[in-house]
Every structure is written in structure tokens, then in C-alpha cells.
LOSE-691216 format. One record per residue (C-alpha): x, y, z; residue in three letters. Coordinates in Angstrom, 2 decimals, always signed. Each point is the difference from the previous one (the first is absolute). Example, Ala and Ser with C-alpha at 12.3 -4.5 7.8 and 13.67 -1.06 7.14 Angstrom:
2
- +12.30, -4.50, +7.80, ALA
- +1.37, +3.44, -0.66, SER
//
This chain:
344
- +72.18, +176.60, +25.17, UNK
- +0.32, -3.09, -2.14, UNK
- -3.51, +0.26, -1.09, UNK
- +0.54, +3.62, -1.12, UNK
- +3.05, -0.99, -2.00, UNK
- -2.01, -2.70, -1.73, UNK
- -2.72, +2.43, -0.66, UNK
- +2.28, +2.50, -1.55, UNK
- +1.71, -2.63, -2.17, UNK
- -3.28, -1.18, -1.40, UNK
- -1.03, +3.63, -0.60, UNK
- +3.20, +0.87, -1.84, UNK
- -0.11, -3.24, -1.90, UNK
- -3.58, +0.74, -1.11, UNK
- +0.90, +3.36, -1.27, UNK
- +2.98, -1.29, -1.87, UNK
- -2.26, -2.54, -1.81, UNK
- -2.62, +2.69, -0.86, UNK
- +2.79, +2.14, -1.53, UNK
- +1.47, -2.79, -1.93, UNK
- -3.38, -1.23, -1.12, UNK
- -0.75, +3.36, -1.76, UNK
- -0.27, -0.51, -3.69, UNK
- +1.83, +2.33, -2.47, UNK
- -2.18, +2.79, -1.54, UNK
- -1.63, -1.02, -3.22, UNK
- +0.67, +2.74, -2.41, UNK
- -3.21, -0.49, -1.98, UNK
- -2.23, -0.08, +3.05, UNK
- +1.88, +2.92, +1.46, UNK
- -1.40, +2.27, -2.72, UNK
- -3.56, -1.53, -0.05, UNK
- -0.35, +0.97, +3.55, UNK
- -1.51, +3.59, +0.33, UNK
- +0.57, +0.52, +3.70, UNK
- +2.51, +2.57, +1.08, UNK
- +3.31, -1.14, +1.60, UNK
- +1.42, +1.94, +2.97, UNK
- +3.70, -0.07, -0.31, UNK
- +3.32, +1.45, +1.41, UNK
- +3.04, +0.48, -2.14, UNK
- +3.15, +0.48, +2.10, UNK
- +3.14, +0.95, -1.68, UNK
- +2.72, +2.80, -0.21, UNK
- -2.31, +2.72, -1.07, UNK
- +2.72, +2.69, +0.28, UNK
- +2.04, -1.79, -2.67, UNK
- -3.09, -0.60, -2.18, UNK
- -1.25, +3.57, +0.13, UNK
- +3.45, +1.70, -0.11, UNK
- +1.11, -1.82, -3.15, UNK
- -3.14, -1.50, -1.55, UNK
- +2.41, -2.20, -1.93, UNK
- -1.80, -2.06, -2.66, UNK
- +0.87, -3.73, -0.09, UNK
- +2.05, +0.31, +3.19, UNK
- -1.74, -2.52, +2.27, UNK
- -0.06, +0.56, +3.78, UNK
- -0.65, -2.53, +2.64, UNK
- -3.50, +0.30, +1.47, UNK
- -2.46, -1.89, +2.17, UNK
- -3.66, -0.18, -1.13, UNK
- -2.64, -0.94, +2.40, UNK
- -3.52, -0.71, -1.45, UNK
- -3.11, -0.45, +1.90, UNK
- -2.94, -1.36, -1.95, UNK
- -3.80, +0.37, +0.63, UNK
- -0.33, -3.37, +1.55, UNK
- +2.71, +0.90, +2.63, UNK
- +2.83, -1.97, -1.71, UNK
- +3.33, +1.77, +0.60, UNK
- +3.18, -0.60, -2.07, UNK
- +3.31, +1.78, +0.60, UNK
- +3.15, -0.58, -2.07, UNK
- +3.12, +1.54, -1.26, UNK
- -0.16, +1.36, -3.58, UNK
- +1.63, +2.60, -2.20, UNK
- -1.24, +3.40, -1.22, UNK
- +1.01, +2.45, -2.53, UNK
- -1.09, +3.44, -1.40, UNK
- -1.59, -0.08, -3.41, UNK
- -1.25, +2.41, -2.55, UNK
- +1.71, +3.08, -1.39, UNK
- -2.70, +2.77, +0.66, UNK
- -0.80, -1.20, +3.52, UNK
- +3.64, -0.31, +0.93, UNK
- +0.67, +3.71, -1.05, UNK
- -3.31, +1.44, +1.19, UNK
- -1.34, -1.78, +2.96, UNK
- +1.00, -0.30, +3.62, UNK
- -0.73, -3.68, -0.23, UNK
- +0.85, -1.82, -3.22, UNK
- -2.03, -3.02, -1.21, UNK
- +1.72, -3.30, +1.03, UNK
- +0.87, -3.36, -1.33, UNK
- -0.15, -2.73, +2.59, UNK
- +1.88, -3.02, -0.59, UNK
- -1.22, -3.24, +1.71, UNK
- +2.09, -2.44, -2.06, UNK
- +2.36, -0.51, +3.04, UNK
- +1.02, -2.87, +2.18, UNK
- -1.07, +2.13, +2.99, UNK
- -3.61, +0.11, -1.23, UNK
- -1.36, -3.43, -0.58, UNK
- -3.62, +0.78, +0.66, UNK
- +0.08, +3.08, -2.38, UNK
- +2.37, -1.64, -2.48, UNK
- -2.56, -0.56, -2.67, UNK
- -0.88, +3.67, -0.25, UNK
- +3.35, +0.30, -1.70, UNK
- +0.37, +3.82, -0.60, UNK
- -2.84, +2.48, +0.16, UNK
- -0.58, +3.65, -0.47, UNK
- -1.29, +1.90, +3.03, UNK
- -1.81, +3.12, -0.94, UNK
- -0.17, +2.44, +2.92, UNK
- -0.65, +3.68, +0.49, UNK
- +2.52, +2.62, -1.29, UNK
- -0.20, +1.70, +3.37, UNK
- -1.44, -0.85, +3.37, UNK
- -3.49, +1.26, +1.14, UNK
- -3.63, -0.61, -0.85, UNK
- -0.02, +1.75, -3.36, UNK
- +2.92, -2.33, -1.29, UNK
- -2.05, -2.96, +1.30, UNK
- -3.13, +0.95, -1.94, UNK
- +1.98, +0.12, -3.08, UNK
- +1.39, -3.45, +0.54, UNK
- -3.53, -1.34, +0.57, UNK
- -1.18, +1.64, -3.23, UNK
- +2.71, -1.57, -2.04, UNK
- -0.86, -3.26, +1.70, UNK
- -3.48, +0.50, -1.25, UNK
- +1.01, +0.58, -3.54, UNK
- +1.75, -3.39, -0.13, UNK
- -3.17, -1.57, +1.71, UNK
- -2.20, +1.57, -2.82, UNK
- +2.32, -1.38, -2.69, UNK
- -0.10, -3.42, +1.71, UNK
- -3.86, +0.06, -0.39, UNK
- +0.41, +0.77, -3.74, UNK
- +2.49, -2.62, -0.90, UNK
- +2.00, -2.93, +1.44, UNK
- +2.98, +1.39, -1.99, UNK
- +0.77, +2.51, +2.66, UNK
- +2.33, +0.16, +2.98, UNK
- -1.67, -0.90, +3.41, UNK
- +0.61, +2.05, +3.05, UNK
- +0.01, -0.60, +3.85, UNK
- -0.71, +2.82, +2.49, UNK
- +2.45, +0.51, +2.83, UNK
- +0.27, +2.30, +2.84, UNK
- +3.72, +0.21, +0.82, UNK
- +1.90, +1.28, +2.99, UNK
- +3.44, +1.07, -1.13, UNK
- +2.54, -0.26, +2.82, UNK
- +3.68, +0.96, -0.02, UNK
- +2.01, -2.76, +1.33, UNK
- +2.45, +2.45, +1.60, UNK
- -2.72, +2.16, +1.48, UNK
- +1.39, +3.14, -1.72, UNK
- -3.10, +0.60, -2.05, UNK
- -3.50, +0.48, +1.45, UNK
- -2.33, -3.02, -0.92, UNK
- -2.86, +0.93, -2.32, UNK
- -2.96, -2.08, -1.35, UNK
- -1.27, +0.00, -3.56, UNK
- -2.56, -1.56, -2.04, UNK
- +1.79, -2.07, -2.76, UNK
- -0.82, -2.86, -2.35, UNK
- +1.94, -2.90, -1.45, UNK
- -0.04, -0.30, -3.84, UNK
- -0.25, -3.51, -1.49, UNK
- +3.19, -1.10, -2.01, UNK
- -0.49, +0.33, -3.83, UNK
- +1.20, -3.59, -0.61, UNK
- -2.45, -1.32, +2.61, UNK
- -2.97, +1.93, -1.75, UNK
- +1.18, -1.43, -3.41, UNK
- +0.11, -3.55, +1.42, UNK
- -3.39, +0.03, +1.55, UNK
- -1.26, +1.09, -3.50, UNK
- +1.83, -2.83, -1.75, UNK
- +2.59, +2.37, -1.46, UNK
- +3.46, +1.27, +0.36, UNK
- +1.32, +3.62, +0.18, UNK
- +1.40, +1.41, -3.26, UNK
- +3.17, +2.11, +0.46, UNK
- +2.07, +2.08, -2.34, UNK
- -1.76, -0.72, -3.28, UNK
- -1.23, +3.35, -1.25, UNK
- -3.85, +0.09, -0.90, UNK
- -2.01, +2.75, -1.42, UNK
- -3.23, +0.67, +1.94, UNK
- -2.11, -1.18, -2.84, UNK
- +1.93, -3.27, -0.22, UNK
- -1.29, -1.07, +3.37, UNK
- -3.31, -1.85, +0.56, UNK
- -2.53, +2.42, -1.30, UNK
- -2.88, -0.71, +2.35, UNK
- +2.14, +0.01, +3.03, UNK
- +1.58, +3.31, -1.09, UNK
- -3.36, +1.47, -0.39, UNK
- -0.79, -0.90, +3.54, UNK
- +3.26, +1.31, +1.34, UNK
- -0.49, +3.26, -1.88, UNK
- -3.40, +0.49, +1.60, UNK
- +1.24, -0.81, +3.43, UNK
- +2.89, +2.39, -0.30, UNK
- -2.56, +2.59, -1.12, UNK
- -2.09, -0.76, +2.96, UNK
- +2.78, +0.60, +2.52, UNK
- +1.33, +2.90, -2.15, UNK
- +3.38, -1.62, -0.50, UNK
- +2.06, +1.30, -2.87, UNK
- +3.35, -1.23, +1.33, UNK
- +0.44, -3.18, -2.02, UNK
- +1.32, -1.34, -3.19, UNK
- +0.04, -3.40, -1.61, UNK
- +3.13, +0.31, -2.36, UNK
- +2.15, +1.20, +2.85, UNK
- -1.51, -2.33, +2.57, UNK
- -0.77, +2.97, +2.16, UNK
- -2.36, -1.05, +2.77, UNK
- -1.10, -2.74, -2.33, UNK
- +0.88, -3.71, +0.00, UNK
- -0.68, -2.39, -2.71, UNK
- -0.99, -3.83, +0.44, UNK
- -0.66, -2.68, -2.47, UNK
- -0.09, -3.71, -0.53, UNK
- +3.28, -1.72, +0.82, UNK
- +0.53, -1.90, -3.23, UNK
- -1.98, +1.95, -2.53, UNK
- +1.59, +3.27, -1.24, UNK
- -2.68, +0.40, -2.68, UNK
- -2.57, +1.10, +2.59, UNK
- -0.07, +3.72, +0.58, UNK
- +1.04, +0.75, +3.63, UNK
- -2.30, +1.45, +2.64, UNK
- +0.68, +3.36, +1.57, UNK
- -0.15, +0.23, +3.68, UNK
- +0.02, +3.56, +1.60, UNK
- +1.62, +0.83, +3.37, UNK
- +1.35, +2.88, +2.04, UNK
- -2.91, +2.33, +0.53, UNK
- +1.28, +2.29, +2.74, UNK
- -0.06, +3.31, -1.95, UNK
- -3.25, -0.45, -1.83, UNK
- -3.07, +2.28, +0.29, UNK
- -1.87, -2.67, +2.04, UNK
- +2.67, +0.18, +2.65, UNK
- +0.82, +3.55, -0.57, UNK
- +3.17, +0.53, +2.11, UNK
- +1.29, +3.63, +0.64, UNK
- +3.35, -0.85, -1.69, UNK
- -1.64, -1.30, -3.33, UNK
- +1.22, +1.70, -3.19, UNK
- -1.04, -0.27, -3.55, UNK
- +2.43, -0.95, -2.83, UNK
- +0.91, +3.22, -1.82, UNK
- -1.06, -1.66, -3.29, UNK
- -3.58, -0.15, +1.24, UNK
- -0.26, +3.54, +1.58, UNK
- -1.71, +1.43, -3.00, UNK
- -2.70, -2.59, +0.47, UNK
- -0.61, -0.10, +3.77, UNK
- +0.91, +2.19, +2.88, UNK
- -0.55, -2.26, +2.91, UNK
- +0.45, -3.72, +0.68, UNK
- -3.64, -0.06, +0.99, UNK
- -0.93, +0.79, -3.69, UNK
- -0.49, -3.20, -2.06, UNK
- +1.74, -0.42, -3.28, UNK
- -0.19, -3.01, -2.19, UNK
- +3.51, -1.44, -0.67, UNK
- -1.33, -2.98, -2.13, UNK
- -0.24, -0.48, -3.74, UNK
- -3.38, +0.38, -1.85, UNK
- -2.66, -2.72, +0.39, UNK
- -3.23, -0.68, -1.70, UNK
- -3.24, +0.69, +1.76, UNK
- -0.75, -3.80, -0.13, UNK
- +3.22, -0.84, +1.77, UNK
- -0.56, +2.73, +2.59, UNK
- -3.48, -1.22, +0.74, UNK
- +1.26, -3.37, +1.02, UNK
- +2.46, +1.38, +2.44, UNK
- -2.40, +2.67, +1.29, UNK
- -2.56, -2.76, +0.71, UNK
- +2.63, -1.70, +2.23, UNK
- +0.53, +3.34, +2.00, UNK
- -3.66, +0.36, +0.30, UNK
- -0.50, -3.57, +1.19, UNK
- +2.75, +0.53, +2.63, UNK
- -1.14, +3.44, +1.18, UNK
- -1.69, -0.98, +3.18, UNK
- +3.11, -2.11, +0.95, UNK
- +2.35, +2.93, -0.81, UNK
- -2.07, +2.55, +1.95, UNK
- -0.41, -2.52, +2.79, UNK
- +3.84, -0.25, +0.48, UNK
- +0.03, +3.67, +0.69, UNK
- -3.03, +0.31, +2.05, UNK
- +0.77, -2.95, +2.09, UNK
- +3.77, +0.68, +0.69, UNK
- +0.15, +0.74, +3.77, UNK
- +3.34, +1.75, -0.20, UNK
- -0.97, +2.68, -2.51, UNK
- -1.40, +3.14, +1.53, UNK
- -3.58, +1.10, -0.69, UNK
- +1.20, +3.09, -2.02, UNK
- +2.31, -2.14, -2.11, UNK
- -2.72, -2.50, -0.58, UNK
- -2.40, +2.60, -1.24, UNK
- +2.56, +1.62, -2.30, UNK
- +1.15, -3.23, -1.37, UNK
- -3.45, -1.34, -0.72, UNK
- -0.93, +3.36, -1.75, UNK
- +3.23, -0.35, -2.09, UNK
- -0.97, -3.58, -1.11, UNK
- -3.60, +1.25, -0.72, UNK
- +1.50, +2.59, -2.44, UNK
- +1.65, -2.86, -1.81, UNK
- -3.19, -2.03, -0.19, UNK
- -1.94, +3.06, -1.33, UNK
- +2.65, +0.30, -2.81, UNK
- +0.10, -3.54, -1.09, UNK
- -3.77, -0.25, -0.07, UNK
- -0.30, +3.01, -2.45, UNK
- +0.43, -1.23, -3.62, UNK
- +0.97, +3.57, -0.86, UNK
- +2.79, +0.16, +2.56, UNK
- +1.16, -3.56, -0.79, UNK
- +0.32, +0.86, -3.61, UNK
- +1.62, +3.33, +0.55, UNK
- +2.65, -1.37, +2.54, UNK
- +0.71, -3.67, -1.09, UNK
- -0.90, -0.20, -3.61, UNK
- +0.89, +3.39, -1.53, UNK
- +2.24, +1.01, +2.96, UNK
- +2.32, -2.98, +0.13, UNK
- +3.69, +0.35, -0.48, UNK
- +1.41, +0.22, -3.47, UNK
- +3.63, -1.06, +0.89, UNK
//
């Protein structure tokens, strides 16, 4: 009996040492890792889904299991976010707040957006994966882009009043963290016209937004665009960073709508429309060369994603190929990006 007690003491002590020996998550390495995280988020889902109150943080427990088997479970806070999603979807997008005394291992993640499905089910999951891939394509083209980390999340109601459901989701890198790794800071509040940002970067962003058929962005109003620049040099034109691609043609969700001001130009979110200002053919050729150089990487992201269905892979690859056919035709490039650029 004494021997058993000693064995149990040693076992428990060893487990305690292993838990305490776990290092806090490195917020940079967290987004460098491309492996999926299996997670459980347990909270008052009834309150969250009934009210979808923005900026009202609810207590939650997040458990993350990483590819190497490491398991972390800590108490955090969660809040609904986004106007459209809170009004339209069964499940709103979330902010997860890790900056708590109860989450020492997740603490450095600070506060992150969790992008998840609008509804439960396979179709919603496929949409999440395609938006994730849009971010990954953007990452291939420029470091001045927000990184993402794929998740598979089991949502559980702490009171057991709502049926658990599992969704694909992804974490979105914090804007300040992205700016920092580029040696810059985020610019807030100061109004900038589109053409007063870094011209080369704006050309790249315009082509990328055209690739994914996203018209829902604006530099002057900071709508789905962030700006970053050097910390102590306001003479340098800021760099535009695009985000929020959930209603673009590349993702093509059933609830996507077109701004009424654009309905005389396109009738579907799948139709591409250039929302950038005119560029010279010489400028465009430089940007197009980058897209061509990265083509195999871009299509590889889609082909090699194990969670995207075969049908979606085929449709998405075809959609990307249409973009490449356009940008490799001088006639089309001149028509769309030189003569067809915005006038105001």
C-alpha cells in the first residue's frame, strides 16, 4: 500500500512538473506553423447566440491540441464581432481575448479574430477553407499581409442547453503584430486617398483583389483595408493591407451581395471588377510577373489542401486560371487596368 502511495505521488508530481514546464505560446511561431489545431471552445452559447452582443465578453474555456500532441486548456474571454455576421448568421465571428491572468500559456496571443462558418454544416466549412486560402495566397504574394492559422473547433455550451457543433475556423493575425514583423506600425485615423499610398503595393493589392473578385474595400474609409508605415517617418507613403474576404467571388457564399453602386457593372460576386485606379502597362507588367512567378505556389495551396472537397478544388482552380488568362493578355490588361481604372 505504501509503495502504491509513493508511486501515485511521483506520478502526480511528474505530471505537475510537465504542466508547469510548458512554455507560453510564441505569437510569431504560432502563425508560421501551417498545421491544423483541433480545439474545443466551451462557453455560454445560449447567451452568445441569443444576443450576439458586440464587445460583451463572456467567460470561455479554450482547449487547443496541436499536431505534436501538445494540449493546452485555459480560461479566456470571447465576444461576438462584425455587424453583418451578427445580423445575418447563426454563428457570429468571434474575438478571443487571451490577455487574462487565467491564460498564462496563451497570454502572448493577446486578442485574435476567429473566423468561423456563418452556419453549421459542410457547406459553411468549405466557405471558411476558401477564405483561409485567399489569405494564404495573399501571404505568398507579400509579407505585408495578415497570416492565418487553420482550426477545427468544437463549440460546446457550458450549460448543455445548446447542441455542440464542430466547424472549420481560422485565427487571423493581429494587425499590430503584422506591422511589427515588417518593421512598421499601424496607421489609424489619418485619412489617405488610395493614390497617396505606396503605389507598387497598391498595384499588387488591386490585382489580388481582382483575383479573388473582392469589391468590398476602400482605402479612404479604411473599409477592409489597414495601413502600415515606418514608425518615425511620416513622409513615407503607407502600405495598404487588405483583409476580410468572406463575401468575395473566390469564396462565393450564398449570402453575398453586391453594393448597389456597382450593380450596373456586375450582376454577381463571381464577376471580377477592377476597383483600383489606372496604372501604366510597365507598372502592371512588374506586378503581373510576380503573380506568374508565384502561380505554381498559389495553385498548389488549393490542390494540396486536404480539407477542400474535390469539387471545390476543381472550381477554385478554374476560377484562378481565368484570372491568369486575363492578366497574360495585353489586350485585357490594357482594357481593365489601364483604360478601365477608376476615375474617382
